[in-house]
Structures are given as structure tokens and as C-alpha cells.
N, C-alpha and C positions, 0 to 999 in steps of 0.2 A: 196707386197700386203699390208703389215702393214703400210708402208709409204703412200701408196695411200689412205688407209682408214683414216689416220691421216689428210692428206691434204684435202680430201673431207669433213671430219668432221669439220675442221676449217672453210672452206668455207660455209658450211651449218649453222654453228653457227653464222656466220656474217650475212648472208642473212636473217636468221630468228631471228635477234636481235631485240632490242626494236623498231627500226624504222619500220620494217616490221609489227610487231604486231600492232603498232599504226596506220599504213597505212590501214591495213585490217579492224580492228575493228573500227577505226576512220571514215573511208569511209562509212562503213555500218551504223554506228550510225548517221552520217550526213545525209545520204539518208533516214534513218528511220524517223528522225525528220522532214526533208524537205517534206516527204510524209505524215506527221501528223499521224504517226503510222498506216497508211493504211494497210500494210501487216498483221498486227496483228488483226486489226479491221475487215478486209474483208476475214479472213481465211475461214469462212463458205461459202462465195460467191465464193471463189476459188474452193472449192470442188464441188459446184453446176455447175460452168462453166466447170469443168473437166468432169463431168458426161454428160453435154450437148455436149461436144466436142468429143464424141466417133465416130461421123460420120463426113464425109467431108462436108464443107460448100458449098452450091450450087453456090453462087455468089463469093465466096472467091477464092484466088489463093494460090497455094502451092502444095506440093507433098504428104504430110501425114496429118492425122487429128490432131487437137490440143491434143487429148488424146495420140495418138501415139508419138507425139513430146515429151510429158512429159515422157512417158515410155522409149523412146530412151535415154533421158537425165538421167533418173533413172537407166537405164541399165549400164550407165557409172559411176554413183555415188554410187549405191548400189553394192559394190564390196568387195574386201578383206580389204578395209579400215574400213568396218563395223565389220569385224572379227579380222583380224590381227592388223589393225590400232588402234582400240580402246584398244586392249590388250597391244600393245606397249606403248600407251600413259599412261595407268595405271601403267605399269611396270616401266617406266622411270620417270613419274611425280606423281605417287600415285593416290589415289581415287579423289583428287581434280582436276585432269586433266579433269574428266568427266564434272565437273561444267563449266570449261572454254570452253569445247566443246559445251555445251548448249548455253552459251553466244554468241559464234561465230555463232551458227545457228540462233539465234533470230535476230541478226542484219544482218546476211547473207541472211535472207528472203528478206530484202529490196534490198540488192545488187543483188540477183538473179532476182528479179522483174525488176529492172532497166536494167539489161543486156538483158533480153528478150524483153522489150519494145524497146530498141535501135536496137536490132537484126531485128525485124519486120519492124520498122520504116525506117531503112536505108539499107534493103536487096536489092540484085540485082538478075538478071536472067542471068545465064552463057550461054556459047555457046551451051550447050546441052539442054537448055530450063529449067534447074532446078534452084530453088530459093536458093541462097547462102547468108549467112550473118554471123554475129559474130563481135567481136571487130575490126578485120582488116577492115571490111566494114563500121561499124559505125564511125570508126576513119577517114576513107577515105571520106565518104559521109556526115558526120555530122560536122566535124571540118575543120578549115582552112588549107591551104596547108602547113603552117609552122609546123603543127603537123603530117603530113603524115608519117614521119619517124617511128612513133609509130606503124603504121599498119604492115609493113614488119617485124619490131622488134617482135611484138606479134606473127606473123605467124611463124617466125623462132623458137622462144621459144616454141610455141604450137606444132609444128611438132616434135621437139626434145623431149619435155616433154612427148608427147604421147607414145614414145617408153619406157619411164620410168614408169610413173604413170599408163598408160593404157595398157601396154604390158608386159614388163619384170617383173615388180613387181607382176602382176597378175599371170602369168605363174609360177613364182618362188614360190609364196605363196601356190598355189594349188598343185604344185609338192611336196613341202615340207610336206604338211599335208597328201597327198596321200601316200607318202613314210612312214610317221610315223604311219599311221593307217593300211594300207594294204600292206606295203613293196613294193609298185610299184616303179620301177626305175624312177628317175627324168626325164631322157631322154625320156622314153616311154610316160609319162604323157604329156610332151612337144609336142611330135609328134602327139598324138591323138588330143590335143587341136588345134594344127596347122591345121590339116585336117578339123576339124569341123568349125573353124572360116573361113577358106578359102572358104568352100562351101556356107557360108552365105554372106560374104562381096562382093563376085563377083556380087551379085544382086543389090548392091548399097543401098541407104537410104530406098527405099520402102521395100526391103526384110529384112533389119535390123529392121525397124519399125514394120514389120509384126511379126517377131519373138519376139521382145521386148514386143509387145502388149499383148501377152499371157504368155510369160515366166516370165517377171518381176513381175506381180501381184502374180503369183503362187509361185515363189521362196520367195518373201518378206513375204507373208501371212504365208507360211509354216514355215519359220524361226521364225516369230513372235509368232506363236502358241506354238512352243516348248519353246521359251524363256519365254513366259508368264506362261507356266506350271511350269518352274523352279522358277519363282517369286512367284507363288501361293504356291509351296512347302515350300518356305522360307518367307511366307507372314509376319510372326512375326518380321522378321529381316529388313523389308523394311524401317521403320522409322529410325532405327539405321544406315542403309546404307546411307540414305539421309543426316543424321546428319554428318556422316563421310566424305561424299563428300564435303559438304559445309565447314566443319571445315578445311579440308586439302587444300581447295582452297585458304585459307588465312593464314594458319599456316603450318609450315614444318611437313612432315609425317616422323615419326621415323622409324628406321629399325625394321623389324618384320619378323621372319622366313627367307625366301629366298629373301625378299624385302630389298633392300639396303638403303631405306630412300630417301626422295626427298625434296628439298627446294621449297618454293612457286613459285619461278621463273621457276623451272622445270615443275611444274604443269601447270602454265600459258603457257609456251612455247610449251610444247608437247600437251597440250589440244587444243590450237589454231592451231598448225601445223597439227595435226592429224585430227582435225575437218575440216579444209580446205581441207586436202587430201581426206577426205570422201565425203563432200557435195559440194566441188569445188566452193563455193560462192566466187566470186571475181577473180577467175582464168580466166573467160571468155570462158570456154569450152561449158557449157550448151546452151548458146544462139545460138551456131552454129547449134544445132538440132532444136531449136524453130524457127529459121529463115525459116525452110522448112514447117512449119505448114500452113494449109489452113485457113487463117484468114485475115480479112481486118483491124482489130483493134489491134494495138500494146498493149494496156492496157489489153484487154481480155487475150491475150497470156501471158503477164507478170504476171497477177494474177494467171494463171494456173501454170506458171513456178516456182513461189515462193514456191509452195507446195513441190517441189523437195527437198528443204533444210529441210523443216519441217519433211517430211516423212523419209528422210535419217538419220538425226541426232537426232532429238527430239524423234523419234519413234524407228528406227532400232538400232542405236548406243546405245541408252539408254538401250534397252533390253540386248545387249551384255555386257555393263558396269555393269548393276545390277547383271547379272548372275555371272560375275567374282568376284564382291565384296561380294554378298550374300553367295556364296559358300566358300568364304575364299581363293579361288585359287590365288588371287592377291599376296599372301605372299609366294607362292610356289617357286618363283625364275624362273619360266618359262616366256616366252615372246612370242609375235606374235600369230599366229594361234594355236600354241601348248598350250598357256595359256587359250584361249577360249575353246579349245577342252577339257582341263583338267576340266574346270568349268562345262561344259555340262555333261561330263562323271561322275563327282562326284554326280550330281543331278539325272542323268538318266543312271545308270550303265549298260554297255553292249550296249547302243545305243547312248549315248551322243557324243562320239568321231566320230561315223559314221555319225551322223546328221551334225556335224560341217564340216566334210570332204565333204559331198555331197553339203552342202550349199556353202562352199568355192569354189567348182568346178563350180557350176552353176553361182555364183556371178562373178567369174573370167571370165567365158565364155561370159557373157553379157557385162561386162566391156570392154573386148577386142573388142567386136562388136561396142559398142558406141564410144570408143576412136579411133577406126579405121576410123570412119566417121569424127571425129574432126580433126585428123591428115591429113586426105585426103583433107579436105577443106582448111587447112592451106597451104599445099603443092600446091593445085590448085591456091590459091591466088598468090603464089610466081612464079609459073612456067606454069600456064595454065592447061587446061583440059587434055593435052597430058601426064601430069605427074601422072594422076590417076592410071592407070594400073601398072606402075613401083612401085608406092607407095604401092599398095595392095600386090604385090609380096614381097616387102621388109618387109612389116608388118608381113606376115605369116612366113617368114623365121626366123625372130628374136624371135618368140615365143619359140621354143625349146631351143634356146641359153639362153634366160632368165630363163628357167626352171632349168638349171644346174649351174647358176651363184651364187655368194655369196650374200645372202639375206641382210646382214648388209649394205654393201656399196650401194646396189640398193635402199634401203629405203632412205639413205642419199642423193644420187643423185636425187631421185624423189622429196624429200623435197626442194632441191636447185632449181630445175627446176620449181617447183610450184611457188616459190617466184619470179623468173625472169619472168615467164609468167604473173603473176598478176600485175606487175608494170605498163605496158602500158595500161592495161585494167582499172585499178583504176583511172589513170589520165584521161582517156577518159570519164569515168562515172562522175567524178567530173565536167569536163568541159561541159558535156551534161546535167547535172542535171537540169538546168532551163527548158530545153525542156521537160524532163521527168515529172517534177512537173506540168507543164502546161497541158500536155496531160492527166495526171492523174486527175487533178481537173476538166477538161472539161468532161471527161468520167463519173465520179461519180456524178458530178453536173447534168449532163444530165439524168443519171439513176434516180436520186432523183426526178427530175421534172416529169419523166414518171410515177413514182410510186405514185405521188400525185393525 
């Protein structure tokens, strides 16, 4: 096992090297500039469209409402990456990692917008009459045949990555925190989650979206309320925490207490890696959900989709990060969900650990639902609709296996698969960027004329 950890660690260090960081941040920055900062300037419009998108469009085609599409995407992104992922980033990279998570999210809004625009623009209707889309389809239908090989490449990486980022990592993290807080055996947690997930995914995207529509807002708001209470308790320390985050984003963080210290490169690397792990901007996963939305306009859905990155990282991850830093828990030597739990417990004794445990369980459950749909569509692209049922069976069987596996190597494998999944998607977005920019200008120019 030690040798396996070393090999996977070396592979992970390579794929998350300078080239990948430049590719993800560079692509996001290029798209943001090409969009003339539209994702930042139209943030308010995005929330307005989201509110309007709570009902199915009468003349539009699709299986779920635009609001449900975003909630389904958020069900996959707001997960243990927001609890254990942020904590791991701070543990390995220091407070400065949070700064780089923010940077990743800001440019990631442009990436997520472009992904959803392409997903709706180039989606198809499968043999069952359902709308399907995502990177594999906008590569297939938007690019020339010489680029087609990228489509099955993404689908293979996406299907495999789902069992890491969306399945085993989630069940492992919640089993770990349930064991630490309530002494529940890892295997029992895995079996319970397996049964619950199986009962939902058997109904397909409509049932997943229906559950996500109610559960995601509830879980996110509840977690944020507790996090904001912790920030209010330590309100005098917020300016100092911000200064610490910015300082260690550009200067090494010295060893302190149980914290071993971290170079700037580690803050950058783990901030970006965990940021992508959390908000998934650039991976190409979220557009698979947005392709099922009832809409006729790709730009409308893209404007709603970009909110996912903002909500996930700028809001939820920040609350976790501030709780860890403000309480001083980041120097405790703990990592993962245990670190976040320690931070909440120190601020809210007797209840903090329980809150994190319940949040972790709900976050993991919804992530397992969202990613089951992503993986299912990747497998369907490769093998057709006949593969849907076998995939769902395999998905639920793997859940308890992940619950009892080694957490460290699972995180490393998940990071590696994230990078491999992102490559074909980023290439496609860059090649399709002229189309995206044109559609965006036409939509907002038309809106401006109507407002005159």
C-alpha cells in the first residue's frame, strides 16, 4: 500500500503540475476576457434568471426546469469538497490556499458559463426521448471530425472519475466523520447511503432533480447560517484572517503548532486543485445536468450555470475556510473533515462536530446523486441506453466499498482523474470560444435593445 500511495502521489504531482494550473486558470482567464467580464457584470442578472427559471418553460424543450438543473449541478458540487476539501487545502497549503481557491472560482465562472452554453447549444435527444449533452456532445456536434477522439476520451475519464470524485470520496469522507463523531462503523454508513442513493437514482434525472430542488437549498443555507454565526463570534478577527490569507498566498507559511508549514507553490497547487475539486469549473461535469434544462436559449442557461461556481466556492467554501482560520484550528495538525469539525466544535461546543457530521452526510448524499447522473450519461455516450441500468447497479455497489477504503489514496486518485477529465473539455471550450462569444454578444445586445 505504501508503494501504491507513492506511485499515485507522483502521478498526481505530475498531472497537477504547472502545465495543468496554467491550462485551467489560463482557459478561464481567456474566456473571461473574451466575454468582456460578462460573468462578473451579469451576476445579478444570473440570480434574476434563476428565480424566473423555477418553472418549466412552456415552449422550451427539456426534462427539468433551469432552477432544477442548477440545483442538480450544485448537488454534485456542494459536497465534501466544501468541508474536507477546503480543510485539506489549508492543511497542505496553509491559509494562502483559500486565496487561490477564490481566484480559481472567479475565472471558473466564465468556464462554467461557457460549458453550459455549449451543452444546450449542441445537445441531442437519446433513444428514450431525453435530452443529453455535455463535453462529449459539444465535441461531437460542434467540432470537426478530426477532434472527435476527444469525445470518447472525456466520456471514459468522466465515467471513471465519477467513481472517485462523486462516489468513493464522498462515502469515505462521511463514513470517516460519522465514525469520529458517533462511533458508527464505516461499513454501516456505507450500506445506509447505498440504500438511500439507490432508491433515488432508479427514477433518473427527474427524481434526482426533484430531490435536489428541495434538499440543496436547505442544506446549503443551514450550513451557511452556522458558519456565519462562527464568523460573527470571531468578527474582530476577520480583518486579520483576510490579511493572513492574502499574505500566505504570496509568501511561505511558517510551521506553527501542528501545521508543518507550506511554500507558496503548495498554497497555489492545493488551492487550485481543491477549488476545482469543489466547484468543478473546467471539468465538464456540470453541463451534463444543464443540458437537460427546459430552455431554448443557451446563454440564459449559461448565465444561470455560472452561479454554481460563485455559490459553491465564493460563498460556501469561504465560510468553511474562515471558520478554520478564525478559530485557529488550522494549526491543530488535523486535516480533512476532522479539521472542519474541530473548528466548528471550538466555536460551538457540544454541537459543532454534530453539525459538521450532519452537513457532511447530506452533502455526500446529494453529490452521490448528481455524479451518478454525470457518470450515467458518460457511459450512455460510450455504450448506449442499454448500459444505464448496469451502471446504476455498479454505482450503488461501489458506495460501501469506498466507505471502508483508505482516504489518502482516494483523494490523490480523485485529483488525478479530475485533471485527466479536464483536458479534453478545456480544448473543446477554447476551440468553440468564437461561437460562445458570438452567441453571448447577440443575446445581451438584443436584451439591451429591448430595454431601450
